[in-house]
C-alpha positions in Angstrom: -15.5 35.4 -35.3 -12.5 34.9 -33.1 -10.4 31.8 -33.2 -8.0 30.8 -30.4 -5.6 28.0 -29.7 -7.0 24.6 -29.1 -4.7 23.8 -26.1 -6.5 23.3 -22.8 -5.7 25.9 -20.2 -4.1 24.4 -17.1 -3.8 26.3 -13.8 -0.4 27.2 -12.7 0.9 26.2 -9.3 1.3 28.9 -6.7 4.7 30.5 -6.9 6.8 31.6 -4.0 9.8 33.9 -3.9 12.9 31.9 -3.5 15.7 33.7 -1.6 18.9 31.8 -1.1 21.5 33.0 1.4 25.0 31.8 1.6 25.9 29.3 4.4 27.1 31.4 7.3 30.7 31.2 8.4 31.3 32.4 11.9 34.2 34.1 13.6 34.8 35.0 17.3 34.3 38.7 18.0 36.8 39.8 20.6 36.3 43.1 22.3 36.9 44.9 25.5 33.4 44.1 26.8 32.7 41.6 29.5 31.5 39.1 26.9 32.4 37.6 23.6 30.6 35.5 21.0 30.7 34.4 17.4 29.2 36.5 14.6 28.6 35.8 10.9 31.7 36.8 8.8 29.4 38.7 6.5 28.2 41.0 9.3 29.8 44.2 10.5 29.9 45.6 14.0 28.8 49.2 14.4 28.5 51.5 17.4 24.9 52.6 17.8 23.9 56.3 17.8 23.2 56.3 21.5 26.5 55.0 22.9 26.1 52.7 25.8 28.8 50.6 27.4 29.3 47.5 25.3 26.2 47.9 23.2 26.6 47.4 19.4 24.7 46.8 16.2 25.5 43.8 14.1 24.8 45.1 10.6 23.9 43.0 7.6 24.1 45.5 4.6 22.9 43.1 2.0 19.8 42.2 4.1 19.2 45.8 5.1 18.9 44.7 8.7 20.6 44.9 12.1 20.7 43.0 15.3 20.8 45.6 18.1 22.7 44.2 21.1 22.6 46.0 24.4 24.7 45.0 27.5 23.7 45.9 31.1 25.5 45.0 34.3 23.4 43.2 36.9 23.5 45.2 40.1 20.6 44.0 42.2 18.3 44.9 39.2 17.8 41.5 37.5 14.1 41.6 37.9 13.9 45.1 36.3 16.1 44.0 33.4 14.0 40.9 32.8 10.8 42.9 32.9 12.2 45.5 30.5 13.3 42.7 28.0 9.8 41.1 28.2 8.0 44.5 28.0 9.9 45.2 24.7 8.5 42.1 23.2 5.0 42.8 24.5 5.1 46.2 22.9 4.9 44.4 19.5 1.6 42.6 20.4 -0.3 45.5 18.7 1.0 44.4 15.3 1.8 40.8 16.1 -0.3 37.8 15.1 1.4 35.7 17.7 4.6 35.5 19.8 6.5 32.2 20.2 9.0 32.0 23.1 11.8 29.5 23.4 13.7 29.1 26.7 17.5 29.0 26.4 19.8 27.4 28.9 23.5 26.6 28.8 24.7 25.7 32.3 28.3 25.1 31.0 28.6 28.7 29.9 26.3 30.0 32.7 24.0 31.5 30.2 20.2 31.5 30.5 17.6 33.4 28.5 14.7 33.5 26.1 14.2 34.0 22.4 10.9 35.6 21.2 9.7 35.2 17.6 7.1 37.7 16.7 4.7 36.7 13.9 3.0 39.5 11.9 3.9 43.0 10.8 5.8 43.9 13.9 8.9 46.2 13.8 11.1 43.5 15.3 10.5 39.9 14.3 13.0 38.4 16.8 14.2 39.4 20.2 16.3 37.7 22.9 18.0 38.1 26.2 20.8 36.2 27.9 22.0 36.5 31.5 24.2 34.7 34.0 21.7 35.9 36.7 24.6 37.5 38.7 26.6 40.1 36.8 25.7 40.2 33.1 22.6 40.8 31.0 22.6 41.0 27.2 19.5 41.8 25.0 19.1 41.9 21.3 16.5 42.7 18.6 16.4 42.3 14.9 15.3 45.4 12.9 15.1 45.9 9.2 15.4 49.2 7.3 12.1 48.7 5.6 8.4 48.8 6.4 7.5 45.6 8.3 5.9 43.2 6.0 6.0 39.8 7.6 5.9 37.7 4.4 8.6 39.7 2.7 11.1 39.8 5.6 10.5 36.3 6.9 13.4 34.6 5.0 15.8 37.3 6.2 14.5 37.1 9.7 15.0 33.3 9.8 18.6 33.8 8.5 19.3 36.3 11.3 17.6 34.1 13.9 20.2 31.4 13.1 22.9 34.0 13.8 21.2 34.9 17.1 21.2 31.2 18.0 24.9 31.0 17.2 25.6 34.2 19.3 23.7 32.7 22.3 25.4 29.3 21.9 28.9 30.8 21.7 28.4 33.5 24.3 31.0 33.5 27.0 31.2 35.9 29.9 34.6 37.4 30.8 
């Protein structure tokens, strides 16, 4: 009949996709807006289609992703701005498996905010906001130019989350 090799079959360990990203180098992004921060030198600043005062996209062509950054002046509307930022995150609960929130505070730079990490196949895996509670309010969200598949975009989302942390840590109001 049939003859086969006499080696014993051994199960193979589970394999995971290994994506390696270069260590980020940061540079200060100076502009005419009432804020400045450091961005990854591999990123490009783009104006969004809907032009709003001092709102930009930080584009990562190799990752096919962007961080949408929107600035709003605080004029007796801080509660509304906070609610809008939180509502944006809550809109993702339909597709989210969970949402982690991390409080951010930097009293030296007068910057206070929150970072939300959305787990699951949501359109935006990370969102944030930062404010000085008096004049300035900055929000941001990560979006990828692909159908949301949490397992596939997770490494890139973590990479961009580090850039968001750097942005928040180096944010200075003018």
